N, C-alpha and C positions, 0 to 999 in steps of 0.2 A: 297301631302298634308301633312302639319305639324300641331302639336298641342303644345301649351305651357301649362305647368302644374304648378300650384301654390299650395303649401302645407303650413300648419302651423305646425311648430315644437315646442314642449313644452319642456323647460328645467327648472329645479328647481334651485332656488337661495338658497345659504347658508349664509345669512347675520349674522353678529354678533348682539347681542342685541341692541347695539347703532345704527347700520345700519338699523336694522328692525324698530326701533322707528322712524328714519328719513324717511324711506319709508312709514310708516303708516301715518305720518304727511303730507307727500307729497300727498298721495292719498286723504286724508281728505281735504286738501286745494284745490286741483284740482276739487274735486267733489262739494265742497261748491261753488266754482267759476262757475262750470257748472250749478248748480241750479240757481244761480243769472242770468247767461246768458239765461237759459231756461225761466225764468220768464220774462225777457226782450223781448225774442222772442215771447212769448205768448201774452203779453200785447200790444206790438207795431205792431205785425204782420210781423216784419222783421226776417224771418227765413232762409234767404240765408246767406251764410257764409260772403260775403263781407259787406252786409248791417248790419249784426249782429256785425261784428268787429267794425264798427264805433260807435256803441252804448255801447260796453262793454270792449273794449281793455284797456282803461285807468283804469277802475276799476280792471281788471285782474292784471295789473301791481301793483296797489296799494295794492292788496291782497298778494303780494310777489311772484307772478309767473314771471318766466323769459319770454323773448319774444317768444321763440319757444313753451314753455309750454302753454302760453296764446293762441297762434295760434291753438294748438292742442285741447285745451279745447273748443274753439269756433267752430272748425270744428266738434268735437264730438257732440256738441249740434245741429248744423245744420244738420248733418247726421242723428241724431236721429229723427228730425222732418221730414226729407225727407222719412225715412223709415216708420214712422207713417202714413204720407199722402199716401204713396204707398199702404200700407196695407188697409187703408180705401177705396181707389179707387178700389182696387182689390176685395173688399168684404170680406177680411180675418177677419174683426172684426164684421161681421154681415151685414144684409141688411140695406137699408136706414130706419131710424127711430128706429133701434134696440137699446135697452138700453146700451148694451156694446159699440156699435159704438159711441153713443152720449157721454157716459162717457169718452171714450178715447180722444175725440176731445174737451172736455169742460174744460180741466184743463192742466196746464203746465206739461211737462215731468219732472220727478224727478230722481235724480241719488243717489244711495246709497253712504254712506261715503267711502266704500271700493270698489266701482266700478272700473273696469279696466281703465287704462290710457295709451294712445299710446305715444311712444317716437320714434323720428327719429334719424338719425346718428349724428345729432348735440347734442342731449341730451343723447345718449347712444352709447358707443363704446365697442367692444369685443376684448379680448385678448385670442384667442383660444389656444395658446401654454401654457399659464399659467392657463387657465380655470377661467378667471376673467372678470367681466364687470365693466365699469365705467359709472355711471348714475347720471343725474342731480337730485337734491332734493332741497326742500326749506331750508335745512340746509347746502347747499353747495354740491359740487361734491363728490360723494361716489366712490372712485377709485378702491377699491379692494374687490368687492363682488364676492365670489366664486359661480360658477354654475356647475351643474352636469346633466348628461343625459346618455342614452344608447350610445354605440359606434356608432350605425347607426345614431342616432339623431345628435350627435356631428359632425360626418362626413358630413352629409347633411347640417348642419348649417354652417360649415366652408366653404363649396364649393358653396352653392347656396343661402345663405341669401341675401335678397334684400328688401328694403323698411322698413316699420315701425315694431316695436315690442311692444306688449302690456304688461304692468306690471299688474299682477293679484295676489290678495291675496285670498286664499281659504283654509278653514279648518286648519287655523293656519300655512299655508305654503305659500311661495312666489314663483311665477313662472314668466317666460318670454315666451310669445307666439310670435315666430318670423316667419315672412313670408319668405318662400323660393321659388324661381322661377327657375324651371328646364329648360334647353335649349330645343329648339324645337326638337321633335321626329317625323320622317317621319312615317305617317300612311300607313301600308302595305295594298295593294289591297287585300281584303278578298276573299278566295275561299269558299264561302258559309257563313252561319251565325249560331251561337249557340243561340237559343232562350231561354230566362230566364223567367219563370213564378214564380211570388212571391205570397206567401199566408201565412196563419196562421198555418195550420196543417203541411205544409212543407214550410220552410222559402223561399227556392228557389228550383225550379226544372228545369233542362236543357233539351233541345230537344234530347240529346243523352241518356236520361233515368236516369241521376244522380239526386237523390233526397236528399236535405239537410233538415233533419227533424227539426221541431221546438218544438219537444216534451220536450227536456231538458230546453230550454229557456222558454217555456210556463209554465213548472212546477215551475221554479224560479219566474216568474212573479206572478203565483197564490199564492205561499207562501208569497211573499212580499205584495200582495194585502190584504191577511188576516192579516198580521202583521200591515200594515198601518191602517186597520180598527180598530184594538184593540188600537193602539197607539193614533189615532185621538180621540178615545173615552176618553182616559185619559187626553189628552190636557195639560200635565205638561211640564215644560221646558226640562226635560231630555227626555221625549217622543218626543218632537219636534226635539231635537238634533239627536236622533236616527232615526227619520223619514228622516231627511236630509241625514244622513250617508247612510241609506239603499237605498235611491233613487239614490244617486251617484254610489253606488256599483252596483246596477242593471244596470244603464246606461253604466258603464264600461264593465260589463259582456256582455251586448247586443252588444256593439261596437266591442269587441274582437271577438264575434261570427260572426258578419257581416264582419269584416276584414278577418277572416279565409275563409269564404265562397267566398268572392270576389276574394281573392288570388287564390283559386282553380279554379274558373271559368275563370279568366284571363289567368292563366297558361295553361289551356287546350286549350283555344282559340289561344294562342300564339304557342303552340305545333302543332296544326292542321292547322294553317294558316287561321283560320276563324275570322270573326268579331263577335260582340255580339249584339244581338237585345234585347232591354228592352222595357217593357210596359211604356207608358207615363201615369203615375198614378196621375197626377195633379187633385185635387178635389175628390180623392177616398173617403175621409171621408165624404164629403157632398153627394156623389151620392149613396153610398152603404146603404142599409136598412137591419139591422140585429136585432136579439133579444137582450135584455139588456145584458146578460152575454157575448155575442159575441162582442157587442159594446165596452165593456171595453177593450177587447183584441185588437180590431181594432185600437182604439184611442191611445193605448200605443205602437203600433207597429212602427218599424223604417223603413218604406218603403223607404223614401227618402234617409236615411243614407246608406242603402245597395246599392241603385242605384248610389249614389255619390261615394262610395268606389270603385265600379266596374268601373265607368267612369274614375276616376283619375288613378287607377292602369293600366287600359287599355291604357290611354293616355301615361303613362310613358313607356309602352311596345310597343307602336306603333300599337296597336290593334284597329281596327275600331269599333265604337259604334254608334248605331242608335236607336232612340226611335220610337215606332210604336203605332198606335191606338189599345187599348186593347179591343174594343167593340166586343163582341160575340166570343172571342177567346176560352172561356170555353164551348161554345155551338156548335161551328162549328167542323165538322169532318175534321181532317187533311189529310184524305185519299181522300174523294170525295167532301168536301166543304159544305155538307148539314148542315144547321143551324136549330136546334130545341131544345127547352127546355127539351124535353123528352130524348134527347141524354145523359143527366146527371141524371140517376136514383138515384144516391146518391153521397156523397161528393168525393169518391175515384174513382168511375167507370164512364167510358165513353163508350157508346155502340150506334153506329150510327143506327138510325131507318130507314135509307135509304139503305146503303150498307152493314151493319152488322159489320163494323170495330169496334174492341174493344181494349181499351188501358187504362192505368191509366189516370185519368182525367187531372192531372197536366202535365203529359208528352205530352198528346194530345194538351193541351193549349200551351205548350212551342214550339211544332212543328209548330203550327199556327203562333206564334210570329216569329219564325225563317223564315218562308215563307214570312211574311210581311216585315221582315228585308231585305231579298233579293230583293223584289220588290221595297221597299222604297229606297234602296241604288242605284238600277239601275235608278230609276226616277230622284233622286237628282243629280246623276253624269252625266246623259244624259243632264240635264239642264245646268250643269256646263260646259260640253264640247261644248254645243251649244253657250253658252255665250263667 
């Protein structure tokens, strides 16, 4: 069995002032055109790409967009409506009749003047030797824009880039987000599974007893929460700028923490020849009921990000990953299987009321997840063999 891995590599552009002005004008023109196309899609009901193209392509050209740029703008609008409709159907914007859901579907989607714009290989070419890109703009082709990145990013970009790249303007800087597709990696038949229990006190706990504490990250989040409260009360322009800056700094810190944890888990699984069993945490925020202070932490937590980091790192290493039902993993005894709320006298302790087995609660849950991973893998591959 093989897996294909897609990653997005970010590189920073170093345009001259003249090139930066041209890029800014290009984004503004593309997003003005996107807003026009979005209004047309909303008023006519033609939200599919082909139908929308018939209504808007001529106007796109009249606004100064090239043929490929016009196609990408139309596709961006169609994809935005597809995503909106999918979120509405899935209930991500609230139940039927909810004010948020009604509001989302009662007006056209709008695009910021500096929203990202995709470019394909006809509009964007790379010179990896010189560290330059050539990109289409409304002012003509910009042929010598320098780009930089870490050695690992540049190597990945040169070897595996495939498909579109997004032009992004953020915090006064220009970036290209390039899609890289790695070759298929054969997934090794696992000799058992490492279970991973995610939480708030401990970001991740593995079935072999390793606990990755969330104390440091929670402290950073708490400090930032207090800072946000004070800045929001001021509501000045400088306070809003600082709020945005702190939010992004916190997100980068959390992502770096998750990357580090994911790398350690995948490295251990690769070393021991095991697979990785993760909880299927879809809908956690809707299911879990917590006190108000805990809800703030839960809703700011990167459950999905950590899981996605583990999944893609495992795929690149050929490590099997399976998602299991998390129901009762924290209440079930990993020794005898007895399920009882009283098995958890407090947040850290697990003490089985049936067999007397005692362990750290998160480690016990991780062992249950590992056992479900073994069972789930056996069932799924028995079905594949039968087919």
